[in-house]
DRENDO-1510 file (C-alpha; in Angstrom, 1 decimal, always signed):
<recs>
REC; n; res; u; v; w
REC; 1; MET; +0.0; +0.0; +0.0 .
REC; 2; ASP; +1.1; +3.6; -0.6 .
REC; 3; LEU; +0.0; +4.9; +2.7 .
REC; 4; VAL; -1.3; +3.4; +6.0 .
REC; 5; ILE; -2.9; +5.5; +8.7 .
REC; 6; THR; -2.5; +3.6; +12.0 .
REC; 7; GLY; -3.6; +3.9; +15.6 .
REC; 8; GLY; -6.6; +6.2; +15.1 .
REC; 9; THR; -10.2; +5.9; +16.0 .
REC; 10; VAL; -12.2; +5.6; +12.8 .
REC; 11; VAL; -15.6; +7.4; +12.9 .
REC; 12; THR; -18.3; +7.1; +10.3 .
REC; 13; ALA; -22.0; +8.2; +10.2 .
REC; 14; SER; -23.0; +5.0; +11.9 .
REC; 15; ASP; -20.0; +3.6; +13.8 .
REC; 16; SER; -16.8; +4.2; +15.7 .
REC; 17; TYR; -13.9; +1.7; +16.0 .
REC; 18; ALA; -10.1; +1.3; +16.2 .
REC; 19; ALA; -8.5; +0.4; +12.9 .
REC; 20; ASP; -5.7; +1.0; +10.5 .
REC; 21; ILE; -6.6; +2.3; +7.0 .
REC; 22; GLY; -4.6; +1.2; +3.9 .
REC; 23; ILE; -4.5; +3.4; +0.8 .
REC; 24; ARG; -3.4; +2.6; -2.7 .
REC; 25; ASP; -3.7; +4.8; -5.8 .
REC; 26; GLY; -5.8; +7.3; -4.0 .
REC; 27; CYS; -8.4; +4.8; -2.7 .
REC; 28; ILE; -9.1; +3.0; +0.5 .
REC; 29; VAL; -8.1; -0.7; -0.2 .
REC; 30; GLN; -8.0; -2.2; +3.3 .
REC; 31; ILE; -9.3; -1.5; +6.8 .
REC; 32; GLY; -7.9; -3.7; +9.6 .
REC; 33; GLN; -5.1; -4.1; +12.2 .
REC; 34; GLY; -1.3; -4.2; +11.7 .
REC; 35; LEU; -1.3; -2.9; +8.2 .
REC; 36; GLU; +1.9; -2.0; +6.5 .
REC; 37; GLY; +2.6; +0.5; +3.7 .
REC; 38; ALA; +5.3; +2.6; +2.0 .
REC; 39; GLU; +4.3; +5.6; +4.1 .
REC; 40; ARG; +2.8; +5.6; +7.6 .
REC; 41; ILE; +0.9; +8.2; +9.5 .
REC; 42; ASP; +0.5; +7.6; +13.3 .
REC; 43; ALA; -2.9; +8.8; +14.3 .
REC; 44; THR; -2.7; +7.6; +17.9 .
REC; 45; GLY; -5.0; +9.8; +20.0 .
REC; 46; LEU; -6.7; +11.2; +16.9 .
REC; 47; LEU; -10.1; +10.7; +15.2 .
REC; 48; VAL; -10.1; +9.6; +11.6 .
REC; 49; LEU; -13.2; +11.0; +9.8 .
REC; 50; PRO; -14.3; +11.2; +6.2 .
REC; 51; GLY; -13.2; +14.4; +4.6 .
REC; 52; GLY; -15.6; +17.3; +5.1 .
REC; 53; ILE; -17.9; +18.1; +2.2 .
REC; 54; ASP; -19.1; +21.7; +2.2 .
REC; 55; ALA; -22.2; +21.6; -0.1 .
REC; 56; HIS; -22.8; +25.4; -0.2 .
REC; 57; VAL; -19.9; +27.6; -1.2 .
REC; 58; HIS; -19.8; +30.8; -3.4 .
REC; 59; LEU; -16.4; +31.5; -5.1 .
REC; 60; ASP; -15.4; +34.0; -7.7 .
REC; 61; GLN; -19.0; +34.9; -8.3 .
REC; 62; PRO; -20.0; +38.2; -10.0 .
REC; 63; THR; -22.4; +40.7; -8.3 .
REC; 64; SER; -24.9; +43.0; -9.8 .
REC; 65; ASP; -23.2; +46.1; -8.4 .
REC; 66; GLY; -19.6; +45.1; -9.3 .
REC; 67; THR; -18.6; +44.3; -5.7 .
REC; 68; VAL; -15.6; +41.9; -5.8 .
REC; 69; MET; -15.9; +38.6; -3.9 .
REC; 70; ALA; -13.0; +38.0; -1.6 .
REC; 71; ASP; -12.2; +34.4; -2.6 .
REC; 72; GLY; -11.5; +32.8; -5.9 .
REC; 73; PHE; -11.0; +29.1; -6.3 .
REC; 74; ALA; -7.3; +29.1; -5.2 .
REC; 75; SER; -7.9; +30.9; -1.9 .
REC; 76; GLY; -11.4; +29.5; -1.3 .
REC; 77; THR; -10.3; +25.8; -1.7 .
REC; 78; ARG; -7.1; +26.5; +0.3 .
REC; 79; SER; -9.2; +27.8; +3.1 .
REC; 80; ALA; -11.5; +24.8; +2.8 .
REC; 81; ALA; -8.6; +22.3; +3.0 .
REC; 82; ALA; -7.1; +24.0; +6.0 .
REC; 83; GLY; -10.5; +23.6; +7.7 .
REC; 84; GLY; -10.7; +19.8; +7.1 .
REC; 85; ASN; -12.7; +19.7; +3.9 .
REC; 86; THR; -11.8; +17.6; +0.9 .
REC; 87; THR; -14.7; +18.5; -1.4 .
REC; 88; VAL; -16.6; +21.7; -1.9 .
REC; 89; LEU; -19.7; +22.4; -4.1 .
REC; 90; PRO; -19.6; +25.9; -5.4 .
REC; 91; PHE; -22.1; +27.5; -7.7 .
REC; 92; ALA; -22.0; +28.4; -11.4 .
REC; 93; LEU; -24.2; +31.5; -11.5 .
REC; 94; GLN; -26.0; +32.2; -14.8 .
REC; 95; ILE; -26.2; +35.9; -15.5 .
REC; 96; LYS; -29.5; +36.9; -17.2 .
REC; 97; GLY; -29.1; +36.6; -20.9 .
REC; 98; GLN; -26.3; +34.2; -20.6 .
REC; 99; SER; -26.5; +30.6; -21.7 .
REC; 100; LEU; -26.1; +28.0; -19.0 .
REC; 101; ARG; -23.5; +26.1; -21.0 .
REC; 102; SER; -21.3; +29.1; -21.4 .
REC; 103; CYS; -21.8; +29.9; -17.7 .
REC; 104; VAL; -20.4; +26.5; -16.7 .
REC; 105; GLU; -17.5; +26.8; -19.1 .
REC; 106; ASP; -16.6; +30.2; -17.6 .
REC; 107; TYR; -16.5; +28.7; -14.1 .
REC; 108; HIS; -14.4; +25.8; -15.2 .
REC; 109; ARG; -11.9; +28.2; -16.6 .
REC; 110; LYS; -11.8; +30.0; -13.2 .
REC; 111; ALA; -11.4; +26.7; -11.3 .
REC; 112; ASP; -9.1; +24.6; -13.5 .
REC; 113; GLY; -5.6; +24.2; -12.0 .
REC; 114; ASN; -6.5; +26.3; -8.9 .
REC; 115; CYS; -8.3; +23.9; -6.6 .
REC; 116; HIS; -6.7; +22.4; -3.5 .
REC; 117; THR; -9.9; +20.3; -2.9 .
REC; 118; ASP; -12.1; +18.4; -5.3 .
REC; 119; VAL; -15.0; +20.5; -6.6 .
REC; 120; SER; -18.4; +19.8; -8.1 .
REC; 121; PHE; -20.6; +22.6; -9.4 .
REC; 122; HIS; -24.2; +23.4; -8.6 .
REC; 123; LEU; -25.9; +25.6; -11.2 .
REC; 124; ILE; -27.8; +28.8; -10.4 .
REC; 125; VAL; -30.7; +29.4; -12.8 .
REC; 126; THR; -31.7; +33.0; -13.1 .
REC; 127; ASP; -33.0; +33.1; -16.7 .
REC; 128; PRO; -35.2; +30.1; -17.4 .
REC; 129; THR; -35.8; +30.7; -21.1 .
REC; 130; PRO; -37.3; +28.0; -23.3 .
REC; 131; GLN; -33.8; +27.4; -24.6 .
REC; 132; VAL; -32.5; +26.9; -21.1 .
REC; 133; LEU; -35.4; +24.7; -19.9 .
REC; 134; GLY; -35.8; +22.7; -23.1 .
REC; 135; GLN; -32.2; +22.1; -24.1 .
REC; 136; GLU; -29.4; +23.4; -21.9 .
REC; 137; LEU; -30.5; +22.4; -18.5 .
REC; 138; PRO; -31.5; +18.8; -19.4 .
REC; 139; ALA; -28.2; +18.4; -21.3 .
REC; 140; LEU; -26.1; +19.7; -18.3 .
REC; 141; VAL; -27.9; +17.4; -15.9 .
REC; 142; GLN; -27.0; +14.5; -18.2 .
REC; 143; ASP; -23.4; +15.7; -18.1 .
REC; 144; GLY; -23.4; +15.3; -14.3 .
REC; 145; TYR; -24.5; +18.8; -13.1 .
REC; 146; THR; -27.4; +17.2; -11.2 .
REC; 147; SER; -28.3; +20.1; -8.8 .
REC; 148; PHE; -29.3; +23.7; -9.3 .
REC; 149; LYS; -30.4; +26.6; -7.2 .
REC; 150; VAL; -33.2; +29.0; -7.6 .
REC; 151; PHE; -33.8; +32.2; -5.7 .
REC; 152; MET; -37.1; +33.6; -4.3 .
REC; 153; THR; -35.6; +37.0; -3.6 .
REC; 154; TYR; -32.9; +39.5; -4.9 .
REC; 155; ASP; -33.8; +41.8; -7.8 .
REC; 156; ASP; -31.3; +40.2; -10.2 .
REC; 157; LEU; -31.9; +36.6; -9.2 .
REC; 158; VAL; -35.5; +36.1; -8.2 .
REC; 159; LEU; -37.8; +33.8; -10.2 .
REC; 160; ASN; -41.6; +34.3; -10.1 .
REC; 161; ASP; -43.9; +31.5; -9.2 .
REC; 162; ALA; -44.6; +30.5; -12.8 .
REC; 163; GLU; -40.8; +30.3; -13.4 .
REC; 164; LEU; -40.2; +28.3; -10.3 .
REC; 165; LEU; -42.9; +25.8; -11.3 .
REC; 166; ASP; -41.3; +25.5; -14.8 .
REC; 167; VAL; -37.9; +24.8; -13.3 .
REC; 168; PHE; -39.3; +22.3; -10.9 .
REC; 169; GLU; -40.9; +20.5; -13.8 .
REC; 170; VAL; -37.6; +20.1; -15.6 .
REC; 171; ALA; -36.0; +18.9; -12.3 .
REC; 172; ARG; -38.6; +16.2; -11.9 .
REC; 173; ARG; -38.3; +15.0; -15.5 .
REC; 174; GLU; -34.5; +15.0; -15.4 .
REC; 175; ARG; -34.2; +13.7; -11.8 .
REC; 176; ALA; -32.2; +16.8; -10.7 .
REC; 177; LEU; -32.3; +18.3; -7.2 .
REC; 178; VAL; -33.5; +21.8; -6.7 .
REC; 179; MET; -32.0; +24.0; -4.0 .
REC; 180; VAL; -34.2; +26.9; -2.9 .
REC; 181; HIS; -33.3; +30.2; -1.3 .
REC; 182; ALA; -36.6; +30.8; +0.4 .
REC; 183; GLU; -37.3; +34.4; +1.4 .
REC; 184; GLY; -40.3; +36.4; +0.2 .
REC; 185; HIS; -39.0; +39.1; -2.2 .
REC; 186; ASP; -42.0; +41.4; -2.0 .
REC; 187; ALA; -42.2; +41.2; +1.8 .
REC; 188; ILE; -38.5; +42.1; +2.1 .
REC; 189; LYS; -38.8; +45.1; -0.3 .
REC; 190; HIS; -41.9; +46.3; +1.6 .
REC; 191; LEU; -40.1; +46.1; +5.0 .
REC; 192; THR; -37.0; +47.7; +3.6 .
REC; 193; ARG; -38.9; +50.7; +2.3 .
REC; 194; ARG; -40.7; +51.1; +5.6 .
REC; 195; LEU; -37.5; +51.0; +7.6 .
REC; 196; GLU; -35.7; +53.5; +5.3 .
REC; 197; ASP; -38.7; +55.8; +5.6 .
REC; 198; MET; -38.2; +55.8; +9.4 .
REC; 199; GLY; -34.5; +56.5; +9.0 .
REC; 200; ARG; -33.5; +53.0; +10.2 .
REC; 201; THR; -30.7; +52.3; +7.8 .
REC; 202; ALA; -27.9; +50.8; +9.9 .
REC; 203; PRO; -26.8; +47.2; +9.2 .
REC; 204; PHE; -28.8; +46.0; +12.2 .
REC; 205; TYR; -32.0; +46.6; +10.3 .
REC; 206; HIS; -31.1; +44.2; +7.6 .
REC; 207; GLY; -32.2; +41.5; +10.0 .
REC; 208; GLN; -35.6; +43.2; +10.5 .
REC; 209; ALA; -36.1; +43.6; +6.7 .
REC; 210; HIS; -35.3; +39.9; +6.2 .
REC; 211; ALA; -37.9; +38.9; +8.8 .
REC; 212; GLN; -38.3; +35.3; +9.7 .
REC; 213; ILE; -42.0; +35.6; +8.6 .
REC; 214; ALA; -40.8; +36.2; +5.1 .
REC; 215; GLU; -38.6; +33.2; +5.2 .
REC; 216; ARG; -41.5; +31.1; +6.6 .
REC; 217; GLU; -43.9; +32.2; +3.9 .
REC; 218; ALA; -41.4; +31.5; +1.1 .
REC; 219; THR; -40.5; +28.1; +2.6 .
REC; 220; HIS; -44.2; +27.1; +2.6 .
REC; 221; ARG; -44.6; +28.4; -0.9 .
REC; 222; ALA; -41.6; +26.5; -2.2 .
REC; 223; ILE; -42.9; +23.3; -0.5 .
REC; 224; SER; -46.3; +23.8; -2.1 .
REC; 225; HIS; -44.8; +24.2; -5.6 .
REC; 226; ALA; -42.7; +21.0; -5.0 .
REC; 227; GLN; -45.9; +19.2; -3.9 .
REC; 228; LEU; -47.7; +20.3; -7.0 .
REC; 229; ILE; -44.9; +19.0; -9.2 .
REC; 230; ASP; -44.0; +16.0; -7.0 .
REC; 231; VAL; -40.3; +16.8; -6.9 .
REC; 232; PRO; -37.8; +16.6; -4.1 .
REC; 233; ILE; -36.2; +20.0; -3.0 .
REC; 234; VAL; -33.7; +21.3; -0.6 .
REC; 235; ILE; -34.5; +24.3; +1.5 .
REC; 236; VAL; -31.0; +25.9; +2.1 .
REC; 237; HIS; -29.6; +28.0; +4.9 .
REC; 238; VAL; -32.7; +27.6; +7.2 .
REC; 239; SER; -32.3; +30.1; +10.0 .
REC; 240; GLY; -34.9; +29.4; +12.7 .
REC; 241; ARG; -38.0; +27.8; +14.1 .
REC; 242; ASP; -40.6; +29.2; +11.7 .
REC; 243; PRO; -39.2; +27.8; +8.5 .
REC; 244; MET; -38.3; +24.6; +10.3 .
REC; 245; GLU; -41.9; +24.1; +11.2 .
REC; 246; GLN; -42.9; +24.3; +7.6 .
REC; 247; ILE; -40.3; +21.6; +6.7 .
REC; 248; GLN; -41.5; +19.4; +9.5 .
REC; 249; TRP; -45.1; +19.9; +8.3 .
REC; 250; ALA; -44.2; +18.8; +4.8 .
REC; 251; ARG; -42.3; +15.7; +6.0 .
REC; 252; ALA; -45.2; +14.6; +8.2 .
REC; 253; ARG; -47.2; +14.4; +5.0 .
REC; 254; GLY; -44.6; +12.3; +3.2 .
REC; 255; LEU; -43.1; +15.0; +1.0 .
REC; 256; LYS; -39.4; +14.8; +0.1 .
REC; 257; VAL; -38.2; +18.1; +1.5 .
REC; 258; HIS; -34.6; +18.3; +2.7 .
REC; 259; ALA; -33.1; +21.0; +4.8 .
REC; 260; GLU; -29.7; +22.6; +5.3 .
REC; 261; THR; -28.5; +25.0; +8.1 .
REC; 262; CYS; -25.2; +26.8; +8.5 .
REC; 263; SER; -22.6; +27.9; +11.0 .
REC; 264; GLN; -24.0; +31.4; +11.5 .
REC; 265; TYR; -27.3; +30.1; +12.9 .
REC; 266; ILE; -25.6; +28.3; +15.8 .
REC; 267; ALA; -22.8; +30.8; +16.4 .
REC; 268; LEU; -24.3; +34.3; +15.8 .
REC; 269; THR; -27.4; +36.1; +16.7 .
REC; 270; ALA; -29.2; +39.2; +15.6 .
REC; 271; ASP; -27.4; +41.2; +18.3 .
REC; 272; ASP; -24.2; +40.8; +16.4 .
REC; 273; LEU; -25.7; +43.0; +13.6 .
REC; 274; ARG; -25.8; +45.9; +16.1 .
REC; 275; GLY; -22.0; +46.2; +15.8 .
REC; 276; LEU; -20.4; +48.2; +18.6 .
REC; 277; ASN; -23.3; +50.7; +18.9 .
REC; 278; MET; -25.6; +50.3; +16.0 .
REC; 279; ASP; -22.7; +51.3; +13.8 .
REC; 280; PHE; -21.3; +49.9; +10.5 .
REC; 281; GLU; -19.4; +47.1; +12.3 .
REC; 282; GLY; -22.7; +45.2; +12.0 .
REC; 283; ALA; -22.1; +44.9; +8.3 .
REC; 284; LYS; -19.6; +42.1; +9.1 .
REC; 285; TYR; -22.6; +39.9; +10.0 .
REC; 286; VAL; -25.0; +40.8; +7.1 .
REC; 287; CYS; -26.1; +37.6; +5.3 .
REC; 288; SER; -29.4; +36.3; +4.1 .
REC; 289; PRO; -31.3; +34.9; +5.9 .
REC; 290; PRO; -29.7; +36.7; +8.8 .
REC; 291; PRO; -28.9; +35.3; +12.2 .
REC; 292; ARG; -32.0; +35.2; +14.5 .
REC; 293; ASP; -32.6; +35.2; +18.3 .
REC; 294; ALA; -31.7; +32.7; +21.0 .
REC; 295; ASP; -35.0; +30.8; +20.5 .
REC; 296; SER; -34.0; +30.2; +16.9 .
REC; 297; GLN; -30.6; +29.0; +17.9 .
REC; 298; ALA; -32.2; +26.5; +20.3 .
REC; 299; ALA; -34.6; +25.3; +17.5 .
REC; 300; ILE; -31.6; +24.9; +15.1 .
REC; 301; TRP; -29.8; +22.7; +17.6 .
REC; 302; GLN; -32.9; +20.6; +18.1 .
REC; 303; GLY; -33.2; +20.2; +14.3 .
REC; 304; LEU; -29.6; +19.1; +14.1 .
REC; 305; ARG; -30.2; +16.4; +16.6 .
REC; 306; ASP; -33.6; +15.1; +15.5 .
REC; 307; GLY; -32.9; +14.9; +11.7 .
REC; 308; THR; -34.9; +18.0; +10.6 .
REC; 309; PHE; -31.6; +19.0; +9.0 .
REC; 310; ASP; -29.9; +16.7; +6.6 .
REC; 311; ILE; -26.8; +18.8; +6.0 .
REC; 312; PHE; -24.7; +21.5; +7.7 .
REC; 313; SER; -22.9; +23.9; +5.3 .
REC; 314; SER; -21.1; +27.2; +5.5 .
REC; 315; ASP; -22.8; +29.3; +2.8 .
REC; 316; HIS; -19.3; +30.8; +2.4 .
REC; 317; CYS; -20.0; +34.0; +0.6 .
REC; 318; PRO; -17.0; +36.3; +1.4 .
REC; 319; PHE; -16.7; +40.0; +1.0 .
REC; 320; ARG; -14.0; +42.2; +2.4 .
REC; 321; ILE; -14.9; +45.0; +4.7 .
REC; 322; ASP; -12.6; +47.5; +2.9 .
REC; 323; GLY; -13.7; +49.6; +0.0 .
REC; 324; THR; -13.8; +46.7; -2.5 .
REC; 325; GLY; -16.4; +44.9; -0.5 .
REC; 326; LYS; -19.0; +45.7; +2.2 .
REC; 327; ASP; -17.8; +49.2; +3.2 .
REC; 328; THR; -18.7; +51.5; +0.3 .
REC; 329; PRO; -20.2; +55.0; +0.2 .
REC; 330; ARG; -23.5; +53.5; -1.0 .
REC; 331; ALA; -23.5; +50.8; +1.7 .
REC; 332; ARG; -23.1; +53.5; +4.3 .
REC; 333; THR; -26.4; +55.0; +3.2 .
REC; 334; SER; -28.6; +51.9; +3.8 .
REC; 335; PHE; -28.3; +48.3; +4.9 .
REC; 336; LYS; -29.9; +47.3; +1.6 .
REC; 337; TRP; -26.7; +48.0; -0.3 .
REC; 338; VAL; -24.4; +46.0; +2.0 .
REC; 339; PRO; -23.4; +42.8; +0.1 .
REC; 340; ASN; -25.1; +39.8; +1.6 .
REC; 341; GLY; -22.7; +37.1; +2.8 .
REC; 342; ILE; -20.0; +36.1; +5.3 .
REC; 343; PRO; -16.9; +33.9; +5.2 .
REC; 344; GLY; -17.0; +30.5; +6.8 .
REC; 345; VAL; -15.7; +27.6; +4.8 .
REC; 346; GLU; -12.6; +27.2; +7.0 .
REC; 347; THR; -14.5; +27.5; +10.3 .
REC; 348; ARG; -17.6; +25.4; +9.5 .
REC; 349; LEU; -16.3; +22.1; +10.8 .
REC; 350; PRO; -14.5; +23.4; +13.9 .
REC; 351; ILE; -17.5; +25.4; +15.0 .
REC; 352; LEU; -19.9; +22.5; +14.7 .
REC; 353; PHE; -17.4; +20.1; +16.3 .
REC; 354; SER; -16.8; +22.4; +19.2 .
REC; 355; GLU; -20.3; +23.6; +19.8 .
REC; 356; GLY; -21.9; +20.3; +19.0 .
REC; 357; VAL; -19.6; +17.3; +19.8 .
REC; 358; SER; -17.4; +18.8; +22.4 .
REC; 359; LYS; -20.3; +20.3; +24.3 .
REC; 360; GLY; -22.4; +17.1; +24.0 .
REC; 361; ARG; -25.2; +18.5; +21.8 .
REC; 362; ILE; -24.6; +16.0; +19.0 .
REC; 363; SER; -22.7; +12.7; +18.7 .
REC; 364; LEU; -19.6; +12.2; +16.6 .
REC; 365; GLN; -21.6; +10.0; +14.2 .
REC; 366; ARG; -24.2; +12.8; +13.7 .
REC; 367; PHE; -21.4; +15.2; +13.1 .
REC; 368; VAL; -20.0; +13.0; +10.3 .
REC; 369; ALA; -23.5; +12.5; +8.8 .
REC; 370; LEU; -24.2; +16.3; +8.7 .
REC; 371; THR; -20.9; +17.4; +7.4 .
REC; 372; SER; -19.8; +14.7; +5.0 .
REC; 373; THR; -21.9; +11.5; +4.5 .
REC; 374; ASN; -25.3; +13.2; +4.0 .
REC; 375; PRO; -24.0; +15.9; +1.6 .
REC; 376; ALA; -22.5; +13.1; -0.5 .
REC; 377; ARG; -25.7; +11.1; -0.5 .
REC; 378; LEU; -27.9; +14.1; -1.2 .
REC; 379; TYR; -25.8; +15.4; -4.1 .
REC; 380; GLY; -24.9; +12.1; -5.8 .
REC; 381; LEU; -21.3; +11.7; -4.6 .
REC; 382; TYR; -21.8; +8.7; -2.3 .
REC; 383; PRO; -20.0; +6.2; -1.8 .
REC; 384; GLN; -17.0; +7.6; -3.6 .
REC; 385; LYS; -17.1; +10.5; -1.2 .
REC; 386; GLY; -18.4; +10.8; +2.4 .
REC; 387; SER; -17.5; +7.3; +3.5 .
REC; 388; ILE; -14.6; +5.3; +4.9 .
REC; 389; ALA; -15.1; +2.0; +3.1 .
REC; 390; ILE; -13.2; -0.2; +0.7 .
REC; 391; GLY; -13.1; +1.4; -2.8 .
REC; 392; ALA; -14.0; +4.9; -1.6 .
REC; 393; ASP; -11.7; +7.8; -2.3 .
REC; 394; ALA; -9.1; +8.2; +0.5 .
REC; 395; ASP; -10.5; +11.5; +1.6 .
REC; 396; LEU; -9.8; +11.7; +5.3 .
REC; 397; THR; -9.5; +14.3; +8.1 .
REC; 398; LEU; -7.6; +13.6; +11.3 .
REC; 399; TRP; -9.0; +15.4; +14.3 .
REC; 400; ASP; -7.5; +16.3; +17.7 .
REC; 401; PRO; -10.7; +16.4; +19.8 .
REC; 402; THR; -8.8; +17.9; +22.8 .
REC; 403; LEU; -7.0; +20.8; +21.0 .
REC; 404; THR; -8.3; +24.1; +22.2 .
REC; 405; ARG; -7.6; +27.5; +20.6 .
REC; 406; PRO; -9.6; +30.5; +19.5 .
REC; 407; ILE; -10.5; +31.4; +15.9 .
REC; 408; ARG; -8.3; +34.2; +14.7 .
REC; 409; GLN; -8.4; +36.0; +11.4 .
REC; 410; THR; -4.6; +36.0; +11.4 .
REC; 411; ALA; -4.5; +32.2; +11.3 .
REC; 412; LEU; -7.1; +31.7; +8.5 .
REC; 413; ASN; -6.4; +31.1; +4.8 .
REC; 414; HIS; -9.3; +32.8; +3.1 .
REC; 415; GLY; -9.1; +36.0; +1.1 .
REC; 416; CYS; -11.4; +37.9; +3.4 .
REC; 417; ASP; -10.0; +40.6; +5.8 .
REC; 418; TYR; -12.1; +39.5; +8.8 .
REC; 419; THR; -13.9; +36.5; +10.3 .
REC; 420; PRO; -17.3; +37.0; +12.0 .
REC; 421; TYR; -16.2; +34.3; +14.5 .
REC; 422; GLU; -13.1; +36.2; +15.8 .
REC; 423; GLY; -12.1; +35.1; +19.2 .
REC; 424; MET; -14.5; +32.2; +19.5 .
REC; 425; ASP; -12.9; +29.4; +21.6 .
REC; 426; ILE; -12.9; +26.1; +19.8 .
REC; 427; THR; -12.2; +22.6; +21.3 .
REC; 428; GLY; -11.5; +20.1; +18.6 .
REC; 429; TRP; -9.6; +21.0; +15.4 .
REC; 430; PRO; -8.6; +19.2; +12.2 .
REC; 431; VAL; -4.9; +18.6; +12.2 .
REC; 432; ARG; -4.4; +16.8; +8.9 .
REC; 433; THR; -6.5; +16.8; +5.7 .
REC; 434; ILE; -5.9; +14.0; +3.1 .
REC; 435; LEU; -7.3; +14.2; -0.4 .
REC; 436; ARG; -7.2; +10.9; -2.4 .
REC; 437; GLY; -4.3; +9.7; -0.3 .
REC; 438; GLN; -2.3; +12.9; -0.5 .
REC; 439; THR; -1.9; +15.3; +2.5 .
REC; 440; ILE; -3.1; +18.7; +1.5 .
REC; 441; ALA; -3.2; +20.5; +4.9 .
REC; 442; VAL; -1.4; +20.1; +8.3 .
REC; 443; ASP; -2.3; +22.0; +11.4 .
REC; 444; GLY; -4.2; +24.7; +9.5 .
REC; 445; LYS; -1.5; +25.2; +6.8 .
REC; 446; VAL; -2.0; +24.0; +3.2 .
REC; 447; VAL; +0.9; +22.0; +1.8 .
REC; 448; GLY; +1.7; +21.1; -1.8 .
REC; 449; THR; +0.2; +22.5; -5.0 .
REC; 450; PRO; -3.4; +22.5; -6.1 .
REC; 451; THR; -4.4; +18.9; -7.0 .
REC; 452; GLY; -8.2; +19.0; -6.8 .
REC; 453; GLY; -10.4; +17.9; -9.7 .
REC; 454; HIS; -13.9; +18.3; -10.9 .
REC; 455; LEU; -16.3; +15.5; -9.9 .
REC; 456; VAL; -19.1; +14.2; -12.1 .
REC; 457; ARG; -22.1; +13.3; -9.9 .
REC; 458; GLY; -24.9; +10.8; -10.2 .
REC; 459; THR; -28.5; +11.1; -9.2 .
REC; 460; SER; -29.3; +12.3; -5.7 .
REC; 461; GLU; -30.5; +9.7; -3.2 .
REC; 462; ALA; -33.5; +12.0; -2.8 .
REC; 463; PHE; -35.0; +10.2; -5.8 .
REC; 464; SER; -34.5; +6.7; -4.4 .
REC; 465; PRO; -37.6; +5.0; -3.1 .
REC; 466; GLU; -37.8; +4.8; +0.7 .
</recs>
């Protein structure tokens, strides 16, 4: 064997046991005791987990106002690798008027040769023309782009109800999985106008404009559309109790509605948007949906435990605070001009491990399911990814569950100039990340050159009969 990892505790989504792992040609070929290989890594005292899969990442994505995203594929995947991830699923965003095919080709040009992790693209459909729905989207699904995202808000991204239904129809026919950003566009615009009329324009009021009621309504509407068409969907970045109840309502009726939540909804609250004193510091925490209150945090934890949430992602959408990002003259006039998004691909796994596993809120097995195995199953990568099994890619992360240190911007690898989690004490850190048998990060530092590739995916297990 090329490599043997010895002495560690192997943890999967269903089990935990002491074993050595033998690797040859980038794949796991043996799991047992006393294995020998050309190279040996001693994992005594460490946990050996499947490599993290962050299923919701934005990299090198254009914006309608020309704001520059802080991470391209090189820095974004470097940050992901340092944080224990071996695969990320970024988006290929269709600009209105652009063909989907050319959109995908553009993103491949950006990614090729620059990725430290493996990548597999979701599509973002913003312009569902007859050409796109009838030819381009079906052809791309057949090529392995088996998931795409639609938006129910943002002026330059929103689809109306008729367009949503049309896209859902294509997804059902082609057996593709639709991810839905569920926030009510008209409600948000109405609340924004009302707040601005009252002079309430600080970043804090972003959270009030993007009210949980608007998220709840849109979640129910997306579920209703999916029920009409009879197609599985994923409600992404769920922020609190109200939209969760809609998802639970749907599942109680046998509907295939999957759910994702993110780091910001267990580590931040609406109070963070206040900044130091209702000042522009709050812009560091502006994302959509925004962090909610303590009751919402408690609900999210319950959902992580009871299976309401299938996956835990970062929704990494990084913008610098300086003049190229969030802090611009226009953004200073109103929260509505502050770019929506925060960095988090490198801190996702440590935050959930520390707040969840180390504090006894979730089990190690549940951690693995939420952050690796379930994303692989949901997005057609399993069992090549997300598993520790004979024949699977040797994508592994070694964890020191006792290592304690705070999150510091100075130690992170992303292209952003801040982290919203600055100073947060973390117990349990990834200390080595292995992609297809090759070490790509050690103790938070990336080693070697970019070796990641593009993954072709199969059909989501959401379409499998239960």
